[in-house]
C-alpha positions in Angstrom: -16.7 20.1 -8.8 -13.8 18.3 -7.0 -14.7 14.7 -6.0 -14.0 15.6 -2.3 -15.2 19.1 -1.6 -18.2 18.6 0.8 -20.1 21.7 1.9 -20.9 20.3 5.4 -19.8 17.6 7.8 -22.5 15.1 6.8 -21.5 15.5 3.1 -17.9 15.0 4.1 -18.8 11.8 6.0 -20.8 10.6 3.0 -17.8 11.3 0.7 -15.4 9.3 2.9 -17.8 6.4 3.0 -18.3 6.5 -0.8 -14.6 6.5 -1.3 -14.1 3.4 0.8 -16.9 1.6 -1.1 -15.1 2.4 -4.4 -11.7 1.2 -3.3 -10.4 -0.9 -6.2 -14.0 -1.7 -7.2 -14.8 -0.2 -10.6 -18.2 -0.5 -12.2 -17.3 -2.8 -15.1 -20.8 -2.5 -16.7 -19.7 -4.5 -19.8 -18.0 -7.4 -18.2 -20.5 -10.1 -19.2 -20.7 -8.8 -22.7 -16.9 -8.6 -23.0 -16.4 -12.2 -21.7 -19.0 -13.4 -24.2 -17.1 -11.7 -27.0 -13.8 -13.2 -25.8 -15.0 -16.7 -25.6 -12.2 -19.2 -25.5 -9.8 -17.1 -27.5 -6.4 -16.7 -25.8 -4.5 -14.6 -28.4 -4.3 -11.1 -26.9 -4.1 -9.2 -30.2 -7.0 -11.1 -31.6 -9.1 -10.5 -28.6 -8.2 -6.8 -28.5 -9.1 -6.2 -32.2 -12.3 -8.2 -31.8 -13.5 -6.0 -28.9 -12.7 -2.9 -31.0 -14.6 -4.3 -34.0 -17.7 -5.0 -31.9 -17.6 -1.5 -30.4 -17.0 -2.7 -26.9 -13.9 -0.5 -26.5 -13.1 2.7 -28.5 -11.3 2.4 -31.8 -8.5 4.6 -30.7 -7.5 2.1 -28.0 -5.8 0.0 -30.7 -2.6 1.9 -30.0 -2.9 5.0 -27.8 0.5 6.6 -27.3 -0.4 7.9 -23.9 -1.6 4.5 -22.6 0.6 1.5 -22.0 0.2 -1.7 -20.0 3.0 -3.3 -18.0 3.6 -6.9 -19.0 3.0 -8.8 -15.8 4.3 -10.1 -13.6 6.8 -7.4 -13.2 9.1 -7.7 -10.1 8.6 -4.8 -7.7 12.3 -4.8 -6.7 13.1 -3.9 -10.3 10.6 -1.0 -10.4 13.1 1.8 -9.8 16.8 2.4 -10.2 19.1 5.0 -8.7 20.3 7.7 -11.2 23.7 9.0 -9.9 23.6 12.0 -12.2 20.3 13.4 -10.8 20.7 11.8 -7.3 17.1 10.5 -7.6 15.3 7.2 -8.1 13.7 7.0 -11.5 11.3 4.5 -13.0 13.0 1.7 -14.8 10.8 1.5 -17.8 9.2 -2.0 -17.6 8.3 -4.2 -20.4 5.1 -2.8 -21.8 2.6 -3.1 -24.6 -0.3 -1.2 -26.1 -2.4 -4.3 -25.2 -2.9 -5.7 -21.6 -0.6 -8.5 -20.6 -3.3 -11.3 -20.5 -6.8 -12.0 -21.6 -8.0 -11.5 -18.0 -6.3 -8.1 -17.9 -8.0 -7.3 -21.2 -11.4 -8.2 -19.8 -10.7 -6.1 -16.7 -10.1 -2.8 -18.6 -12.5 -3.5 -21.5 -15.3 -4.0 -19.0 -15.0 -0.4 -17.9 -13.9 1.9 -20.7 -15.4 5.0 -19.2 -13.9 4.4 -15.8 -10.5 3.8 -17.4 -10.5 7.0 -19.4 -11.8 9.0 -16.4 -9.0 7.6 -14.2 -6.5 8.6 -16.9 -7.9 12.1 -17.0 -7.4 12.4 -13.3 -3.8 11.2 -13.7 -3.2 13.9 -16.3 -4.7 16.4 -14.0 -2.4 15.2 -11.2 0.6 16.0 -13.2 -0.8 19.4 -14.2 -1.3 20.3 -10.6 2.2 19.2 -9.6 3.6 21.3 -12.5 2.0 24.3 -10.9 4.0 23.6 -7.7 7.4 22.3 -9.0 9.5 21.9 -12.0 8.1 18.6 -13.2 8.4 17.2 -16.7 5.3 17.4 -19.0 2.7 14.6 -18.9 3.7 11.6 -20.9 0.9 9.1 -20.2 -0.4 6.3 -18.0 1.2 2.9 -17.4 -1.4 0.4 -16.2 -0.7 -2.5 -13.9 -3.5 -5.0 -13.8 -3.0 -7.4 -10.9 -5.0 -10.0 -9.1 -5.9 -8.9 -5.6 -3.9 -11.8 -4.1 -0.7 -10.9 -5.9 2.4 -10.1 -3.8 3.3 -7.2 -6.1 0.8 -5.0 -4.2 3.1 -5.2 -1.2 5.8 -2.6 -0.9 3.6 0.1 -2.4 5.0 3.0 -0.5 5.9 5.6 -3.1 2.5 7.2 -3.2 2.4 7.5 0.6 5.9 8.8 0.8 5.3 11.4 -2.0 2.2 12.5 -0.1 4.1 12.9 3.1 6.9 14.7 1.5 4.6 17.2 -0.3 2.5 17.7 2.8 5.7 18.4 4.8 6.8 21.0 2.3 3.4 22.8 2.7 3.3 22.5 6.5 0.5 19.9 6.4 2.4 17.2 8.2 3.4 18.9 11.4 2.8 16.4 14.2 3.7 13.0 13.0 6.0 12.8 16.1 5.1 15.3 18.8 4.7 18.3 16.6 7.8 17.9 14.5 8.8 16.3 11.2 12.4 14.9 11.1 13.1 16.9 14.3 12.2 20.2 12.7 9.2 22.2 14.0 6.6 22.8 11.3 4.4 25.7 12.5 0.9 25.6 11.0 -0.3 29.0 12.1 -2.9 29.9 14.7 -5.2 27.0 13.6 -2.5 24.4 13.3 -3.9 22.0 15.9 -7.3 22.0 14.2 -5.7 21.4 10.9 -3.7 18.4 12.2 -6.8 17.0 13.9 -8.8 17.3 10.6 -6.0 15.5 8.7 -6.0 12.6 11.2 -9.7 12.3 11.6 -10.3 12.2 7.8 -7.7 9.5 7.3 -8.9 7.3 10.2 -12.5 7.6 9.1 -11.9 5.8 5.8 -12.9 2.2 5.9 -11.5 0.0 3.1 -12.9 -3.5 2.9 -10.9 -6.5 1.8 -10.9 -10.3 2.3 -8.3 -12.3 4.2 -6.6 -13.3 0.9 -6.2 -9.6 -0.1 -3.9 -8.5 2.7 -1.4 -7.3 0.1 -3.7 -4.4 -0.6 -3.1 -2.9 2.9 -0.2 -0.8 1.7 -2.2 0.7 -1.1 -5.1 1.4 1.4 -2.6 3.2 3.7 -1.6 5.4 0.9 -5.2 6.3 0.1 -5.8 7.2 3.8 -2.8 9.4 3.9 -3.8 11.3 0.8 -7.4 11.7 2.1 -6.2 13.2 5.3 -3.9 15.7 3.5 -6.6 16.5 1.0 -9.0 17.5 3.7 -6.3 19.4 5.7 -5.3 21.4 2.7 -8.9 22.2 1.9 -9.4 23.4 5.5 -6.3 25.6 5.3 -7.7 27.1 2.1 -11.0 27.9 3.7 -9.4 29.4 6.8 -7.1 31.5 4.6 -3.9 30.3 6.1 -0.4 30.8 4.5 2.6 28.6 4.2 4.9 29.5 7.1 8.2 27.9 5.9 10.0 28.0 2.6 9.4 24.8 0.6 12.6 23.3 -0.6 11.4 21.0 -3.3 8.4 23.0 -4.5 10.3 25.7 -6.4 7.2 27.4 -7.6 5.8 28.0 -4.2 7.2 30.6 -1.8 6.9 31.2 2.0 3.9 33.2 2.7 1.9 31.8 -0.2 -1.8 31.5 0.6 -3.0 28.0 0.7 -6.0 29.2 -1.3 -3.7 29.8 -4.3 -2.3 26.2 -4.3 -3.8 23.5 -6.5 -4.7 20.5 -4.4 -2.9 17.5 -6.0 -4.6 15.1 -3.6 -7.9 15.8 -5.2 -6.7 14.2 -8.4 -5.3 11.2 -6.6 -8.6 10.6 -4.8 -10.4 11.2 -8.1 -8.6 8.1 -9.4 -9.8 6.2 -6.3 -13.4 7.2 -7.0 -13.2 5.5 -10.3 -12.3 2.2 -8.7 -8.5 2.4 -9.5 -5.5 3.7 -7.6 -2.3 5.6 -8.2 0.9 3.6 -7.7 3.8 5.9 -8.5 4.6 9.0 -10.5 7.9 8.7 -12.3 9.9 10.4 -15.1 10.6 8.3 -18.2 12.6 9.9 -21.0 11.8 13.5 -19.9 8.1 12.8 -19.5 6.1 12.3 -16.4 4.2 9.0 -16.4 1.6 8.0 -13.8 1.4 4.3 -12.9 -2.1 3.2 -12.1 -3.3 0.1 -10.4 -6.3 -2.0 -11.5 -7.5 -5.0 -9.6 -8.3 -7.8 -12.1 -11.9 -8.9 -12.4 -10.9 -12.4 -11.5 -7.8 -13.8 -9.8 -7.0 -16.5 -12.4 -4.1 -14.6 -14.1 -1.1 -16.4 -15.5 2.2 -15.9 -13.8 0.9 -15.1 -10.3 0.9 -17.2 -7.1 -1.6 -16.7 -4.4 -0.1 -16.1 -1.0 -1.9 -16.2 2.3 -0.9 -14.9 5.7 -0.5 -17.8 8.1 -2.2 -17.9 11.5 1.1 -16.8 13.1 1.3 -13.7 10.9 3.9 -15.2 8.5 3.4 -15.6 4.8 2.6 -19.1 3.6 2.5 -20.3 0.0 -0.6 -22.1 -1.0 
């Protein structure tokens, strides 16, 4: 069953509340045991192999080709580059490793092996659903970014939200961002368009994502989650009401005008499935003719090397601590 397919309004409200409670809060049932096994060792490879030897993480995690970890800190402004041949922004393959970039990052993922593999399964499902809609490269794997919640590298996270808006516009789910139009072009939603738009807005605004004052960098990620939630519920409603796409999608070359929403796989379900595990989708990018999904994990503790804590000042400006 989809993680967000409630049969009634109360179940829908419960699903939204549960999603907010899980926002970047994975279970980590093995954290104490993993920290005890790590001890004072600071050699990443030694720690990783020790956790495998003690059965705390699966043996095939030693070097899984579809799982890589970004070596942090990785500057966000170097995250993408413009490819003049395709006319698109592509992921600049960051420095990466089969092992997380620090001992604290290792503890973060090793404390929740089931949640990590479940999030990766949703990432693979996300690519599969996109491939049913457009000509997208086959799934390549998952790139993990393990960041402290106070890191500035959470800021500027817009790709997920922009992708959601673009996809929703293609399928007429984003009609009234500005007075019933998107980029000045009317997007008719059919006879129940107003209800559909209202459902999208109510679902997104109902999501409450808790954070501390030091975690204001997470706001952009939270906005992306709210946007995806609203579109997820709107598409689900369009499917139940048996509506059809009323305009020809330009980018979704495997979807035609008049296609029933009921026949469209809901990609937002996979994105929110990742959120339900306590992680989040950053971007989906093509690397060497394969589609890689970049996932965010909030570190179990904020004491990670290479990161500086930044706080918002009382006047709304950033101040270095």
